[in-house]
N, C-alpha and C positions, 0 to 999 in steps of 0.2 A: 900354243896357247898362252901361256907366261907372257910371251913377249909382246903381244895385243894389248890396247890400254884395255882398264875396266870398261870404259863407257862405249869402246867398241864392241865389247866381249855381251855387253846388255842390250845394245843396239840389237844385237845378233838373236841374240836369246828373246826377247820380244816379238820377233816375228816367227816363233814356233810353233806347230801345237802344243797345246796347252799339259798335255800328256808326256810332251817330250820334254818340256822346260821341266816340271816337276820333275822329273826324273834326275835330271842334273842338280836339284837340291842335295841326291845324297854323295856327291864328289868327295865336298869337304863342308866343315862348320861358318865358314865363310860366304859360301856359294848359297849353302841353306838360307844364313842369313839377310842377306841379299833378293833372292828371287824369293824370298817369303815376305817380304817388306812391303809395306801399303803403294808405298811408290811405284815397286817395279812390278806390283799386280796391276794396277792401274794403267799405266806405261804398255802390258802385255795387252791388257783388254782393248786398250785402241788400234793396236798396231796388227795383232793378230786378227784382226777381224774385219781387214778394208778390203777386200778380196773380194770379188762375184765370182757364183753365184751364193744364194743364202745357203745355210747350212739346214741339213733336215738329217734325221733319225726314223727308222723304220725299224719295226721285228716282226719276225717271222709269224706264220698263219699259226690258228689255233692247233691244227695237224700236227705242223712239225714241232710244236712246243711240247706235243704230247708223246712224243718219240724221243725227245732229247733230255737229258738229264737235267739242263739248266739254259732257260732261253738266253736271246741276246740280243743287242741292239746294235745296228749297220750305219754307218756314214752312208746317206744317201747322196748318191752321185743325178743330180737331174738331167737327162736326156739318157742317159746308162742307167746301171743298176745298182744295187750295194757296193760298198766300198769297204774299208775299214774297220774292222768289230770294234764298238766304240764302250760297249758292258755285257759284262757276261753273269749272272746271275747275282753273287754279292749282295747287299743288304736287300733286299727286295726277295729274294730266296725263292722259292717256286711259283710267283703270282708275278703278273706281269703288268709293269707299270704302261700308265696312259698319262700323256703331259695333260695338268690342266689351263698353265699358262704359256707366255711366251718369255724367254729366257730375260732376265733381268740380273745384268751385270754377270751371264752365265749361268744364275741359278733357276731353275726350275721346279714349278709345283707339280705333283704326280700322283695319280690316286691309282692305288694297286684293286684290280680285277681280284676278287675271291676275296681280299682281306678286309678292303676299303678302306685301310690308311691311309693317311694323306702324309707323303715325303715331299721333303728338300733335295733337291737333286744336282750334281752337276756333271753333264753324260760328257762332259768333253774332258774329264780328269779318270776316267774307266767305272764310272759312276757311284762316285762318293757320293752318298742319299745318308741324309738323316730323318729318322722316324717323327712325327710329331706328336706328344703324348695327346688322349683322349680324341685318339681320330676314327678309330677301328669300329667303337661302339660310343659317340658322343654321349656324354651322360645327361647332357638336356638334351637330347632326341630319342633319348631311349624311354618307355613310360615305363612307371614304375606307379606299381596300385598303392594305392593306400586307404586306410579308414577313416581319416581327415582328410581336409583339405592338400591335395595332391601336390607334387613337387613341378616345377615347371618343365614344361614338353612340348618342344617343337617338331611339325613335321618336314621342314627344309632346314640346312644347313651350308650356306656357301661360304668358299674360300679365295681370298685373294692374298698375295706375296706384293708389298711396299717396299721401298727404298728411300730412308731419309740422310740426305747427304749432309747433311750439320751435323746430325749424329752420328754417321757411316754407319749405321745398323737397319738390318732388315727384319720388317713387323711382318707375320702372318696374319692376317686377317679372316675373321668368320662372321655370318652373318645367323644367326638363329630366326626365321620368319614362322607366320602362321602357324602360333600357338593351338595346342589343345583345345586350352578354355579361351572363351571370347575375350578374354579380361587382359590374359598375355600379352605383352607388350613387345614388342622383335627387339633381340639384343643383340651386340657386338661385342666381340670378346678380341684379345690381341695377345698375342705369341713372340717378343723376342726373342731371335735367335742370337745364340751362343750368351743369355742371361740367364741370370739362377733363379727363375723367376717361372710361372707356371702360366695357363691362359686367365688372365685380368680382364675385367670391365674396359672397355675406352675410357679415355677420358669425357667424351662427348656422346649423346644417347641418340639415335638414329630415331628415324620418323616412328612413329610407336606402330604403324598399319603396314605397312609396306611390305609387299611380299618380294624373298627373293632365291631364287632357283639359279640363275647363272652367276658362273664364277668370275670374280671382281678382273676387273683389269687397270694395270699401273698407267699413268700418264702424265706429265706435269705432276709430280709430286701427290697426287692421290688415287686413292684405287677406288674405281667405281663400280656399281651396281646397276644391274638393270633391272627394274622391277618387272614378274610379270602378270601383275593386276593394271597393267593402266598408269600406273604411279609415277611415272619414268623414270630418273635416275638418282641413286643416292650415292652421291662421293663422299669419300673417307679421307681426310686430311692427314698424311701419315706422320706429318712430322710434329705439329699442336692436336691431333685426334679430336680434330671438330667432323661436324659434317656438314653437308650443301646438298643441293639439288640441280638437275640438268633436264630438262623435257626430250621427252619419249621423241622418239622419231614419228613422223604420220603412221596410224595403225593398217596394216595392212586385211583387207576384207575378203575373207573368201568365196563370199559370193558373186564377188567380181568376176571369177573365173567359173562363175555356174555350179561351184558345188558348195553347197552351204554348210555342209555338217564336215566339210574339212578343219585339220588342225591347224592353228597359225603358230610356230616355232621362231623364237626370235633369238640370236646368238650377237655376245658382242666380242669384241676383237679391240685391235690398234692395226689402223691399216694407214702409211705417209703421214704419220704422226697428229693423225687422227684417231677420236672413236670411231669406232664402225661399227653397223649391227644389221647383220645378216636375218632379213624377214623370209619365211617359205612357208608355202601353205602344203601340206599332204596327207593322205587318205589312206584308206585303203585299198584303191584302184589307182593310185596312180601322184603325181607332183604336181603341185603347179609352178611358176615362177620364180628366181630367187632373186629377190631385190635387196643392193644393197646401199644403205645409207653412212655418209660423212657428216658429222660435226665438225663443224669450219666456225672459227672466232671470226671476227670481223672487229675493226676498231681497237686495236692493243692487247686484244688477247680475254677481256671483259667478259664475265659467263654470262651475264646479260646478252650478248651481244653474239652469243654461238648459235648457229643455223641449222637445220640437217638440210644437207643437198644430198639429193640424188646420184648416185653416180653411174649406178648399171641395173639391168636387167636381165640376167640369163635364166634361160632353158636348161633345166637339167633334163629333161626327155633322154638323152644322150647316154645318161650318167645316173641312173634314180641311183637315190641313197635318202637315208632317214638323216644326213647330218650332210651338207654341204658346208665350209666356213673358209672363207680366204686367209691365205696364211702370212703371207705380204707381199709387198712391190717386187716385180722384176725385171727393172728397164721401166717400159712403160704397159706392161701388161701386168695383171694381177693372178698372184699364184695362189688357187684353191686345193681345197682336198676334202674327199667324200668319205662316209665310214666306211669303205671297203678299201683306205689307204689309196685311192687312185690318185696323184697328183697330175694338176691341169694347170694351165695360162691362160688367160681372155685377156684382148684388149677392149681396154679400161675406156675405150672412145667408140668401139666399134661392138660391144661384146654382149647386144641386145640379137645382132644378128651375124657376127662370124665365126669360125668353127674354131673350136677349142684345140690346143696344143695338148695333146697329151704329152708329160714330161715323163712320168715313173708310173708304172703298173707293176704291182707285187708278183703276179702271176705270171709275168714273162721274166724272171728271173732265178735262179735255181736256188739259191739261197733264201729266200720267200716267197715260194714259189707254193700255192696249195689255194683253198677257198679261205677267205677272209667273210668273216660275220660281218657284217652290218653293223654300225652299232654308233653311238652319238660319240663318242669318244676312242677311238681309234689309236691304236701305239705308233702313231707317227706326228711327228712335231719339231718345231725349230730348235735349233741348238747354237751356239755360237763357244769360242773357245776363251776359256775364261780359267784363273787360277786361284778365284774366288774361294775359300772354303766354307761348308755348310754351317762349321759351328759344331761344339759340343752338343752330346746328349745332354738329356736335363740330368741323367743318373750323374754325367762326369762332373758336373758344375754345382751339382748341390754336395754331393759326398767330397768335393775337393776342402769344404769346410769343417774344422777341426769341432765347432761348437754343434753344425747339423748331425757330423756322423753319432755327437754324443748324447742329441736331442731321440734320433735312430733309436740307440738303444735302449732309451727311456722309453720311447712309444709301441714298441715292439713287444712289449709283454701287455698291453691292453687291449681291451675289446674293442671287438670292427668298432662298434658302432661308437665308443668312448674317442677311437683315432677319427672318425670322418667328424665328429663334432669339435675335434681339436683341428682339422684342418682348416679352419677359417680362420685359425689367429695369425696368422699373417702370411704373405706368398711362400715364402721360403719353405714352408711345414706343408704348404698345400703342394707344392712341387713334391718334396721330399715323398710325403706318403702314396705318391700316386708312380713312383719308379718299380720299376719290373725288381728291383733290389730291395727293396723294404718290402714291398706284397712279399716276396718267397721269405724274405726272414721273420715277417711277421704273422707267415700262416704255419711258420715251424713254434714260434716263440709261446705266441701267445695262444696254443692250444698245449703247451708243457705245463702250465700252473694246473693246480690240482685242482677242477672245478664241478661242479654239477652239471650233469648234459640239459642243455637248454633244450626246453621242448615248444614249440610254435605249434599253434592250429591254423591251420588255412581254410580260410573263411569262405572262398569263393574259389573253386578251383578250376576253376575260368581264367578269373583276374589273378587269381595267387595273391591274395590280400592274407596275410597273417597277422595270427595277433598270439602274444605270451598266454602262456597256459597259468598264470599265477596272475593273468587281468581282472580286474572287476568286472563281474557279471554284463553289470550294466553298460559297458564302457566295449562289449563285442556287440558288434551288430549279429543276428539273428546267423547262424551258419546256413548254408546250403546244404542241408540232409539230402543227399540220392543215394538212392539203390546200387548205382553204380562204381563199380572199385576205382579205387583211389589208392594209388601205389608210389610211394616217393623212396629213393634211395639211399643210404648213408650220404652222408657228408665227402666230396673229395676237394681237397686245397678251397674250401669254401662254396662249393658251389653242390646242389642235388639237382637230380633229374628224376623225373617221376612222369606220368602217366592218369587221367583220367577217361574214364570207361573204354572205347575200343577207339575214339574218335582224336583225342588229345593227346599228346607230346608235351614236356615244355624241360626247362634248367631254369633253375631259381638261385639264389642268394638270400634265404629268408630274415637274417640279420639285418642284411640292408635294404632290403624291400622291393628286390629285384628279381623280374619275372620276363621271360620270355616263350615264347611259343614257340615250338617245333615244328613247322605244316607239314603236314604229309605231303610226300613224295607224288604230285600227278599224274605220272606214268607208269608207280606204281599201283599194281590191281590187287595187292596183297591185304587186303584187311577186309575180310568178309565175317567176321567174329561178329557174334548177336549182340546186342547190346548191353546185354547185362554181364557177358562175357570177355575177359581180355586174358591177353597174351603175357604175361608179368615178367618172361625174360626179355621183353623185346627192345627196351630201352637200356643202355648200361653209360654212366660214365667213366672216365679216367683221366690222366693227366700224361700228357707227354711232356718230358721233361728236357729232349732237344731242342723243341721245336718251340717251347715255355707257353703251351695253350691247352688248354682241357678239349680231349675228344669224346664224341659224340658218339656209340655205334647203336643201331637201329639193326633189329632181325623184325624176320617175317617167315611165314611158313606159306607157301602157296600150294605145297600138299602136307595132308598130314592124316593117313590111314593107320592106326594101330593094328589092325585085323591083319593088314600085307606088311606089316614095318615097313611102308614106304614113305619118304618124306623125299620134299625140297625145300631148300630153307636159303632166303635170300638175305643180304647186309647191305648197307650203307654207312660212311662215316663220315663228319664233319667236325672241324673245329669250331669250337665255342664263336669264337671271334670274327670267322670269316662268315657267318652266316648263309653257307651255301651248304650241300651236299657233296660228295666226292660226284664229277659228272660222269662217272663209270661204274659200274657195279663192283663190290669188292669178293675175293672168295670168301664163304660164308667159310665159320667153324666145323672143323672135322667132323664132329658127332654131332647129333641132334641134340638140341637146347631144352632143356625142363621151364615148365613156366613157372618160375621162381626167380625171385628180384637176384640178380649179379650184381656182385660188387668189387671195389678197385683195391685190392692192396700190396705192395711191394711191389709198384710200378706194373702190377697187370691185371688187367680184368680178369673175374674170371664166374663164367657159368656152369650150372648144375646142367650135368646128361641127361635125358631121357632114356630111362632103359627101355622103355617101350616101342623104341622107332629103330630103325638101323639094322645093318645084320646083325643076325642073333650071335656071331662070335665076336663081334665088338664090342658087346653089352654084357654077356654073359658069361664067355670061356674067360677074357681076360680086358679088368681083372676078375677076380670069384664074384658070385654073385651077392655074398655079405658087406660089398664093400661099392662105395659108389665110387662115380664116375666124375669129375669136371674138366673142365675147356678152358687154359689161358689165354689171353692174347696181350703181348706186348704192345707196350705202351709208347715204346721210344719209336717216332717217326713212326707211330702205327698206320696211318692212312697211306704211306708208301710201300712199306714191309708186309703190313699184314701175317706176321708170324704167330703162330698158335701151337699152342703143345696140349697133350693130352695129359690130365694129373690125377693120380689114385687117391680118391678118398678115403675117409674113416672106413671102419664098418660101421652097417646101419641095422637096425632092426629088421625083420620080417616085415610088420605093420606098422605103417608111422608116416611123417611127413620129415624134409632134411629143406633147409635154407642153409644158404652162406652170409657171411659177414664177415665185419672185422671188428676187432675188440683186443685194446692196445697195440694195434698197427699189425697184427700178425692177421692171418687168414684163419677164419671159422668154419666151422660145419656146423649145427646145431641139428640132428637125429632126435625127433620126439617119439617115443614107444607109444603105443596106443592101450597095450595091454596094463602096463604099469602107470600111464597116466606121467610119464617122466619124460625130461629132454636130456639130452645128455650134448654138451658142447665138448668139441674138438678142435685143437688147435696144429697148426702146421709149424713144424719145427722153424726159425730162423736158418735159413743157408741148407735149405732141404733139397733137393732137386726139386726139376719141374716134367721130368720124363715118366711116364706110368713104372711103378714100382721103385723109383726113388724116393717118393715123399713121405716121412716120417711124422706121425700125429699122435698128439698126446691130450686123455683126456682132462679139460681142467674144470669143470663144473659139471654139476650133476643137479636140476631144480627138479624137487619132488612137488606135483600139483596134488597128489591125491588128495590134502585135507581141504584144497580150496576148491574144488569143486563144487558146482556147474560153472562158477563163474571162472576160473580159468581151469583149460584143459589143453593136455599136449597137443592136439588137433586143432584147436586155433589159439592159439600164446605163441608169440612173435617175440622173438630176444631182440630188445631193439640193440644195448650197448650196454655200458661197466660204469658208475659212476666211483669214480677215481679216490673222493674224499672218503666214502665208504664202504667201498669194493662190493656194495649191491648191485642184484643185475635187473636192469630195467626190462619190465615184460608190458607186449600191449597185445590185447585180444579184440581190439578196433570198436570195444565197446570200454573197457575199462584200461585204465596205465597204473602198475604196480613197481615196486620197488624189492624184490625177494633176494634175502640176504643167505648165499650159501654155507654160513657157518652156523646157523642157528636153524634155517629153515625156515624162517618167519616172510611174509609176503604182507606189504602195505599199500592198499589200493589209496593213490593220489588223486 
């Protein structure tokens, strides 16, 4: 190798696959510098992609994904089967990426099912991927209830990827449209890759009333969005961030095919250097013809001279699918893909009558065999060999600045509402406070300061509108006083979960006015409680440190018979950011769960065991009848591992109520004594074992309520928390809130 001239070596390396060329960077520092230089990256991009046919990738079916530890993407051999493995696991974790765009200098915009996050990925280098911030639950696409004028809320968000050759930078563009409020205009935001900034407004303003649902298509320096309301196309110039417009193709009328109730779908892509719109009609009982239109420019490329020309009309009967989209030109033929990842080619000149040529069927090959779901975004797309990096994460860029790290150390001590208000000071602060690193640090440090517990009233249990307890009564709307139960957990890393009656579960951040319903699972016929009854142990919230997300656990009894002690318990889990429940039932806790609010402490969720259910030996012999039992779920990778432990609780009085809570970060059990009208609070010693018989408990508080009855009784009073500034205990009777001083025995109703 040393005898070969450097230019000859570079010529050889520029024709290698991207993964092979990237590995050569490890040979020496000089090779790493040369093979990472912009000039070589551009040379490799041109030379390594000159061969035909086009490069595609495909993922195995859903059944194989469930059996495998990690999903993978395969290089697709047209006319053959899956070739070499391109990507396995990596940044996407355990969710499936589906391509949104064609490769742009090797980079592809992908969306992950189950997580809904958007990534920039380079499949040719082994799946190098960059997670884009604020895409799993975009703040402007999340409804936040408010007592006053609500913040902007949009139903649709569409993404696109563009490249500015002059500035040599990639820009991710997203369009928010169809606002919840009629006066809410369409918005456009830009995220520049490898830049120390966050999502920011575009320099120009898009048309105010357009509705954009389709992914943007990059062509001739602009990202083009197809409007779904007949408003034509909106073009975003990547260089100066101005907006333009283009006409839409002639509309497709479903009535032409004799079926007036069919829905017309339109998808836009790039084909043969032109914008291409694919129109097809579909309904519950069939599919209509698929029409392809090309926007050709005449007269020197002036936009005013652009005209739509019908390319062909394809009969979809041989391959019925919800989604038929052109991929690229393959010689004189058009390469198409269906929602079931079938790839076929049709002759553009005679596609209205010629039979298609099937190039790939995933069910014919061992690596991808199985049942593929018919979806709008299958995990099949184009890629190209490229050494273009996806760039550093926002966190890496932001915290590389000493001044930003210094401001982070200041802001992490402030209340969340204050940090949110300060995030608009500059783009760097906005980017900093939205990183996982700052959020984790703030969750720890902002709660270390000794502050009184902040209490908020939920004015609307369905909408979750909160109001501070010390707010003037004239500013508070009349609350929805309902006889149905309302239960809410203690905060867990900033979020709470709760239930209203037997029909509504929710997760919320009362400080930031975030509220999201957790819809019941339609396939589960497990909620048959009376309207005024509720299973208080059914919804729980924990935090998975390994995944970096909150985990929600829902339990439900399908059988509950205290007379025979028989029961059947169902369990479902989900992560908050992924917005969907686990596809398969999760093994329930090994003990019957009591109707008491669960709690998260020390990395685990704890439920009280119901001693009236289950085998008598499990609840009356071990442990003794004078002690309660708890079930603990380890939240580390909880959805996959679902590891439970049974914990022996503290002694409990013969008659009274038991509840679990977290005080000073420790797991506590509150036992009420009905006869003495007292509440004893027990804390589990830190580091105590979780197996039955190993837990060590000590009494930390005794709350004597005899002198404050009937307003406060042990049977209807719940311990909520402790005020770290005074040491007083916050009590709730559902009619009164009060602070109890364990030193003096005084109780103040607030």
